[in-house]
Structures are given as C-alpha cells and as structure tokens.
C-alpha positions as CSV (number, residue, x, y, z in Angstrom):
1,M,-46.5,101.7,50.2
2,S,-43.7,100.7,52.8
3,A,-41.4,97.7,52.1
4,A,-42.4,96.3,55.3
5,T,-46.0,95.9,53.9
6,I,-45.1,94.5,50.7
7,A,-42.6,92.2,52.8
8,K,-45.5,90.9,55.0
9,R,-47.8,90.3,52.0
10,L,-45.4,88.7,50.0
11,A,-44.6,86.5,53.2
12,S,-48.1,85.6,53.4
13,L,-48.4,84.1,50.0
14,G,-45.1,82.1,50.6
15,H,-47.0,79.0,51.5
16,E,-48.6,76.9,48.7
17,N,-52.3,76.7,50.3
18,R,-52.3,80.4,50.7
19,L,-51.1,81.2,47.4
20,E,-53.7,78.8,45.9
21,L,-56.3,80.2,48.0
22,F,-55.6,83.6,46.8
23,Q,-55.2,82.6,43.3
24,V,-58.7,81.1,43.4
25,L,-60.1,84.2,44.6
26,V,-58.4,86.4,42.1
27,Q,-59.6,84.0,39.5
28,S,-63.5,84.2,41.3
29,G,-63.4,88.2,40.3
30,L,-65.2,91.0,42.1
31,S,-68.1,88.7,43.4
32,G,-65.5,86.5,45.4
33,L,-66.7,83.3,47.1
34,T,-68.0,82.3,50.4
35,I,-65.8,80.1,52.4
36,G,-68.0,77.2,51.8
37,E,-67.4,77.6,47.9
38,L,-63.6,78.0,48.5
39,Q,-63.5,74.7,50.8
40,S,-65.2,73.1,47.6
41,A,-63.1,74.6,45.1
42,L,-59.9,73.9,46.7
43,E,-61.0,70.3,48.2
44,R,-59.5,71.3,51.9
45,P,-61.5,70.8,55.0
46,A,-63.0,74.3,56.7
47,S,-60.6,74.5,59.6
48,T,-57.4,74.6,57.0
49,V,-59.1,77.2,54.7
50,A,-60.1,79.2,57.5
51,F,-56.4,79.0,59.0
52,H,-55.0,80.2,55.6
53,L,-57.5,82.7,54.9
54,R,-56.6,84.5,58.4
55,E,-53.3,85.2,57.2
56,L,-54.4,86.6,54.0
57,V,-56.9,88.8,55.7
58,Q,-54.3,90.0,58.1
59,A,-51.9,90.9,55.2
60,D,-54.7,92.6,53.8
61,L,-54.7,90.5,50.6
62,V,-58.3,89.2,51.1
63,T,-61.3,91.1,52.6
64,Q,-64.3,89.6,54.0
65,E,-68.3,90.2,54.4
66,K,-71.0,88.6,56.2
67,E,-73.9,87.7,54.4
68,G,-76.2,86.2,56.4
69,R,-74.6,82.8,58.0
70,S,-72.2,83.0,55.1
71,V,-68.8,84.9,54.7
72,R,-67.9,86.1,51.5
73,C,-64.0,86.7,50.7
74,K,-62.7,88.6,47.8
75,A,-59.1,89.3,46.7
76,N,-57.9,92.7,47.5
77,Y,-57.0,93.9,43.9
78,A,-55.7,97.3,45.4
79,A,-53.1,95.5,47.4
80,L,-52.5,93.1,44.7
81,N,-51.6,96.1,42.8
82,E,-49.4,97.6,45.1
83,M,-47.4,94.4,45.6
84,V,-46.8,94.2,41.9
85,Q,-46.1,98.0,41.3
86,F,-43.5,97.8,44.1
87,V,-41.6,94.8,42.5
88,Q,-41.5,96.6,39.0
89,L,-40.7,99.9,40.4
90,N,-37.6,101.2,38.4
91,C,-37.8,98.3,36.2
92,C,-35.1,97.7,33.6
93,Q,-33.3,101.3,34.6
94,G,-30.0,99.5,35.6
95,V,-28.1,99.2,38.7
96,T,-25.4,100.6,40.0
97,V,-23.0,97.7,41.2
98,R,-20.3,98.8,43.9
99,S,-17.0,97.2,43.8
100,P,-16.3,95.2,46.8
101,I,-13.7,96.4,49.3
102,R,-10.5,94.5,49.1
103,K,-8.2,94.1,51.8
104,K,-4.9,94.7,51.4
105,S,-2.3,91.7,51.6
106,R,0.8,91.9,53.5
C-alpha cells in the first residue's frame, strides 16, 4: 500500500463529521446502514451525510450498494486494516536519529 493512498484515507478521516460517520459504519458491522439510517443515527441532514460520505467513498473507506430505492453503505474493513498496518509497520523497533549538521562558527 502506498503512502499516498494511506495519507488520502487518513486525510478523509480528518473531519469530525466524517470520522463519526465512519465510526458508526464500523460499529454497524458487515451489514452496514442505509443513508437514511445513517442520517437518523447521526442526527444530521441528508445533504450533510451525503457530502461527507462522498469523501469517504472516494478514499475507498466506504462502499455503497444500491438496494431498490435505498443505498446501503458499508465500512471497507480491508482499507481500515491496511491503514492500521501501515501505521504499525516496524512498531517498537527503534529509530536511528541522525545528528544535526552544525555549521562551523568563525
């Protein structure tokens, strides 16, 4: 997974509404929620939910499926796991710190 992809996903979660929306979808499990159910759970207008969902879908953190007249939204657990694994890569193995370059004083 590229750092650019992970950065885009993390950036999409960098807004309170999107983070809360994603958290609700993660909590909903594999069945997900319809946009109407999300709207009710978050107590936000449909336009606000749709606006923030669009960003999460573009970042591949949420998938959407048409169900008759409704749209079901689901958290993309594989993408979530990739983000967590990227952040935890080489966890607790230490970091080599380079000495700062000092200019010679005259």
